[in-house]
N, C-alpha and C positions, 0 to 999 in steps of 0.2 A: 504494500500500500504506500502511496506516495503523497497523498494530500488529504486533509480533512477540512471541509469548508466551515464557514461561520455558522453558528446555530440559528435556526429560525424559531424564536420564542414569542415574538410579537410582530405586529405589522411594522413596516418601516416607519410610518408616521411622519410627523413634521420634524424639521431639523433647524438648528442654528446655522449661520453662514458656513457652508462647506464647499461642495464641488459644483462647478457650473454645469447646468443641464443643457445638453445638446438639443437644439430645436429640430434639426433635420439630419438625415443620415446621408452621407456621401457614399453611396454603395460602391462606386468605382474604387475609392481609397480603401474601403473596408475589404473588398475582394483582393486588392493588391497586397494587403498585409499577409494573407495566407491563401494563395490561389487554389491550393489543393483541398482546403477544408473551409467550406462556406458555412458560417454560423450566423443566422439572423434571429436566433431565439431571443436575444435581448432587444431586438428592433422589430417587434411584431407588425408595425404599421408601415415599415419601409417599402413593402411591395405594393402598397396602395398607390404609390407614385408610378405612373406609367413609364417614366424614364428609367427608374430603378429596376422595374420589371424587365425592360428591354436590355438593360445592362447585364442583369443576371443571365438572361437567355443567351445573349451574345457571348458571354464568358464561357458558359457551358458548351456551346457549340464550337467556338473558335479555339479555346484552350484544350478542351477534349480530354482532360486528365483529372477532373475533380473526383476526389475519393470519398468525401462526405458532404452531405447537404442537409443542414438543419433548418427547417422552416417552422419550428415549433411556435405555436400561438399566432401564426400568420393566418388570418381568416381566409379560408379556401374559397374565395369568390370564383365565379365561373371563368373569368379571364385568367386568373392565376393557374387554375387547374388545366385549362386548355393550353396555356403556354407551356406548362410543365410536360403535359402529354405530347404536344407537338415536338418539344425539344428532345424528349426521350425517343420518339419515333425517328428523329433525325440523327440519332446517335450521340446526343449530348450527355447522356448519363451512363455511357458504356462502361466506365471504370468506377462508377459510384458503388462503394461497398456499404455505406451507411446512409439511410434516409430517414429523417424524422419529420412527421407531420402531427406531432403531439399537440392536442388542443387547437387544431386548425379548423374546427367546425366542419369536418368532412361529412358528406352525405354518402350513404352506402353505395349508391349508383356511381358516384365519383370515384370511390375507392375501387369498385369493380372494374371500371374502365381503366384506371391507372394501373392496377395490378396486372391486367391482361397485357398491357404494353410492356411493363417492367419484366414480365416473365421471359420475353424474348429479347428485349432491348437493353436490359441491365443484367447481363450474365454474372457480374461480379458482386451483385447485391447480396450481402449476407446478414445485414442488420436492418430491421424495420421497426419503427416506433410510430404507432397510430393510437396511442393512449389518449384518454380524456377527450374523446369525440362523441360519446354516447351513440355509437353506431347502431346498436341493437342487433338482434339475431340475423337480420338480413345480410349483414356484412360477413358472417362467418363462412358462407359458401365460397365467397371470393377469396378469402384467406386460405381456405383448404385447398382450392385449386392452384393457388400461387406457390405454396411452400416448395422452395427449391432444396435439392439434396445438400447444398452447401450452407444452409441456414445455420447461423451461429447465435443470433439474438433476435427474439421476438417480444415486443412490448405492446400489449393490448389492454392495459389496465383501464378501468373506469369507462367501459363501453356498453354498460347495461346488457351484457350477455346473460341469458338464462343458463341454468345448470345444464340443460340439454345441449345448448350451443357450445358451452365450454367443453363438455364431454366430447362432442363431435370434433372440436379442434384438437383436443388431446389425442384422440384416436387417430386423427390424420397425422399428427406428429410422430406417433408410435409407428404407424404404417410406413412412414417415409424413411425410417431407420437412419435418422440423422447422425452422422459420425462426430460432429463438432458443435452440437448445441451447448452453448455456455450460459445463456441468459434467457429466462422465461419469466415475464411479469404478467400476472393475471389478476392483480388486486382490483377490488371493486366490482367484480363479476360474481355471479351466483355459483355456489357449489352444493351438491347433494351427495348422497352415498355413492351413486353411480359415477359421479365426477371424480370423487376421491379414489375410487378403484381404478379409473382410467389414468389418473396421475400416478398411482402406485405402479401400474404396468409400465408406463413410460420410464419411471425411475429404476425399475428392476430388470426389464426385459430388453432394454436398448442401451446404446452407448452413453446415454444420458446419465447412467449410473456413475460413470467416472468423468464425463465431460462437463456436466452441468455444474456451474459455480455459483450462480445467482438465481434465487427463486423467491418471488414476491407474491404472497397470497393474502395480503391485508384486506380486511373487510369483505370476506368471501362467504360469511355464514358458516365457517367451519366449526364443528362441535366435536367434543371428545368422543361422542358415540359413533360418529361416522368417519372421523379422520384418523382412527388408529392405524389403518393400513398405510396411510401417508407417513405417519411417524415411524412405522417399522421400516418403510422403504428409505426414508431419510437417514436412519441410523447408520446404514452401511454405505451411504453416498459419499461423494467427494465435495459436497456443497461447502461454499465459503461464506455466502451471505444468505440468510433466511429471514424473511419478514412475514410473520403470521400475526401482526398486530390487529387489534380490533376484531377478534374472534372469541370463541370460547373453547379453545382446543388445547390449552396448556397441559391439562391432565393426561392427555394421550401420549405426551412425551415423558410422563412420569410413571404411569401405571400401565403395564402391557396388557393387551386384551387376553393373552395367554402366556403363562410362565415361560414357555419354550420360545417365545418371540420377544427378544430384548428390544427395548426402546431407549431413547435418549438422544441428545443432539449429536450430530456427527463430529468426530474428532478433528475434522479438517476445518470446522467453523471458525470464521474470523469476525463476523458481524451478525448479531442476533437482535431482532426486535420482537418482543412479546408484549409490547405495550397494549393496554386496554384488554387484557385477558384476565378474567377473574381467577384469583388464586386464593383458595381457602388456606387458613393458617396451618391446617394439618398437612397441607401438601407442600409447604414452603421448603422443608428439608429435602423433599423429593426433587423439587426443581433445582435446588443447589447441587444435588447428587447428579442429576442429568447433565449438568454443565461441567462436571469435573473432568470429563474426557477431553474437553476442548479448552480448558481454562488457560493452558500454556500459550495458546495461539489467539485467544479472543481479544480483538481490538476495539470492538464497539458493542455495547450492551444497553438496550433501551427497555426500561422497566416501568415507564410511566403508567400510573393507574393499575399497577399489578400487585406490588407488595404493599398491603394496606396496614400501616401502623408500625409503631416502634418495635414491638415484639417480633413481627414478621420480618422486618429488616434485620434485626439482630440475629434471628435464626438463619436467615439467608447468608449473611456475612460470615457467620461461624461455619456454615456448611460448605460454602463454595471455596473458602480460603483465599489465598492471594491470586491476583490476576495480573501477572507480570507484564503482559503485552498490551494491556488495556489502554486505549487512547481516548475513547469517548464513553461517558457514563451518564445515563439519564435516569434520575430518581425523582423527577417532578411528579407532583400529585400522588405521593405515596403515603399520605397521612402521617408523616413524621412530625415529632414535636421536639421540644428542648431535650427530651430524654435520649434522643438519637445523636446528640452532639458529640459525645465521647466515642460512640461506635464509629461515627464518620471519621473522627480524628485518628482513630486507631487503624481503620480498614483502608481508607482511600490512599494514604501515602505509600502503602505497600505496592500500589500500581504505579511504579516509578516512571512509566511512559505517559501518564494521564495528561491530556492536553485540553479536554473539554469536559466540563462538569455542569450538569443541570440539576438544580435542587428547587426550582420554582414551585410555588404553591404548597409549601410545607410550613407548618407553624413552628419554626425553629426558635423564634423570639431571641431576645438578647442573650439569655442564659445559654441556649443551645449553640448560638453562633460563637459565643465566647469559648465554649468547650471545643468547638470545631476549629477555631482559629489556630490552635497549636498544630493541627494537622495541615492547615493551609500553608503554614510556614515551610513545610517540607515538600510541597508540590512545586518543584522548581521548573517544570515544563508547561504549566498551565497557561493556555492562551485565551480560553473562553470560559467565563464563569457566569452562570445565571442563578441569581438569588432573588428573582422577582417574587413579590407577595409572600415573603417569609417573616414578616413582622419584626424587622431588624431595628427600626428606629435609628436615631442618630448614633448612639453608642455602638450598636451592632454594625452599622455601615462603616464607621471609622475603624472598628476592630478588623473587619474583613479586608479593607484596603491596606491597613498597616501590616497585616500578616502577609498579604500578597507582595508587598514591597520588600519585606524581610526575606521572602523566598527568592527574590530576584527573578521571578517568573516573567517571561516575555508577554505579558498580558495585552491582548488585542481587543477583546470584547468583554464588557462588564455590564450586567443587567441588575440594577438596584431598584427597579420600578415597584410602585405600590408598597412601600415600606414605611410610610409615615415619616419620612425624612423632611425636616424643615430647612429654612435658610441657614441657620447656624450649622446644621449637620452638613449641608452641601458646601459651606465655606471650608469646613475642615477637610471634607473629602477632596474637594478640588485643590486645596493646598497640597495634599498628599500626591494627587495625580498630576503633578507638574510635568512639563516637557522634559525635565531632567530625570525625574524618578520613574516615569512611566512613558518613555518615548514612543513605544509601539502602539499605544492605545488608539484604535481607529473607530470604535463604536461604543458609545456610552448611553445606556437607556435609563432615563430618570422619570418616565411617565408615571402619572397617578400618585405623585408625592405632594406633600403639604407645603411646597415651596411657593414663593411669590416672585415677582419680577426682580427682586433684589438678588436672586440666585443668578440672574443673567450675568452680572458682573463677575461673579466667581467663575462661571463657566468660560467666559471670554478670556479671563486672565489665565485659566488653566490651558486654553488652546493657543494662547499667544506665543508666537515664536516656534510653533511646531513645524517640523520639516514635512510631516505627512498629515493628511486630512484626518480629523476626528469627527465622526458623525454623531451628533447628540440627538437622541429621540426624546421628545418631551410632550407626548400626547397627554391630553386632559390636565394640563397645567397652564398657568397664565403665560408661560413661555411660548405657547402655541401662537399667540398673536404676534409676537416678535418674529417667530419663525415663518409664519404665513406671509409676512410682508416681504420676505426675501425670495428671490427667483432661484435660489439654490436648494438642492436636495441631495440626499445620499442614495446609494443604490441598494436594492434588496439583496440580502445574502441568500445563497442557494441552500437547498436542503442538505443537511448533513448526511442523512442516510443515502440519498441519491448520489452524493459526491463519493461516499465510501463505495457505493456500487460501481461507479465508474473507475475508481482507483484500483479495485480488485482486477478489473479487466485490462489494466495497462501493463 
């Protein structure tokens, strides 16, 4: 893994004077920066301009060697799709290996027409992303007919597919006997018992048993009763990233359907999200045990809304032991109180590679964060810390920042939103976060705090003289008026889990 992106814990919101916003996109200059890899995902309206669309078409046809084309979030209007199809028919995507139309508002008929052309005109296409299009079952037939033998990555999340449609797609992937399938994202589509069995067959009877590295099944209606066969198949897989968040299937990784069929998370696992899976206190020790096989490799662990309460967290921490490779830990919304402060201080520093820690929406209060502060002093690699809505107050906020500075951690993102911090507290915090003591800080979230416009001066002084931009998010504070009068804003950070997915494939 090579990179972990900034966390997404709140909306980007308003900001104090930061980075100038570009009004228009010069597509020609953008294309020249990397002619082989065209990424317009951050410029979703760029192709509304006819000249930009012509520029892209001309580049695809004349350059003829584009390897990846990312048109995520670009509304798939008739002109755009027609141009893309005509360009493909003329040989403009002959060497394209990756195509993304995520969130492009595709219509099933548009997808059908496009895939028919790509099947013959894009022989090197091995990665397709059409997630977040709400295509419905009508699109599955087109996908099934398109699947090439060289397919490596298929992302079709959030397309309102029924369980029957997902089953049909999984059966087609199994029948294709794909030798190099590494990524399969099906999140946000329906699963039932038959779908789970179809996925189990794909994972055990094809090369996917060893080739598949990323599997996303979030919000699929998975239940422990019907997903046990999936857990059994995954136990012996070579999977490195697994996302089963927002389901009710955690217990199937803990308790086998039959004693002769072992379950547990695969030993190869590097990133795991089981967020929003109900975990009874009696099963916490079993979850910890299920992770022990992969704990030496685990780099990302997302447990939000899973371990509920101090006793559950203490039992989990004791059962799982140290996680030496851990880089991202999400314990937000876990019902922790001040009683967990000492456990956090003892457990987390053992993960010596930890870079990102999320503890938002836990009632740690001043007492808990004071106990936790001694552990923060030993986290010398931490770059992202989210303590939003933790009831810190002035004293808790100052204790956190003081401990971070003592650790000499290269802190980049700090979230202290909704903690009852007033002007006096921010004055102390900003004095600590100077350009000298915290030079790498680039995102500071202070939303929903009890500050007034007096805090503006402290923030401006804190940012004064910085060589790099520091984006201050101040939603639902009087600072919003100051920020809204500025023509400047910061950029939205990308999803951590998605970034870790991409890193695994590099």
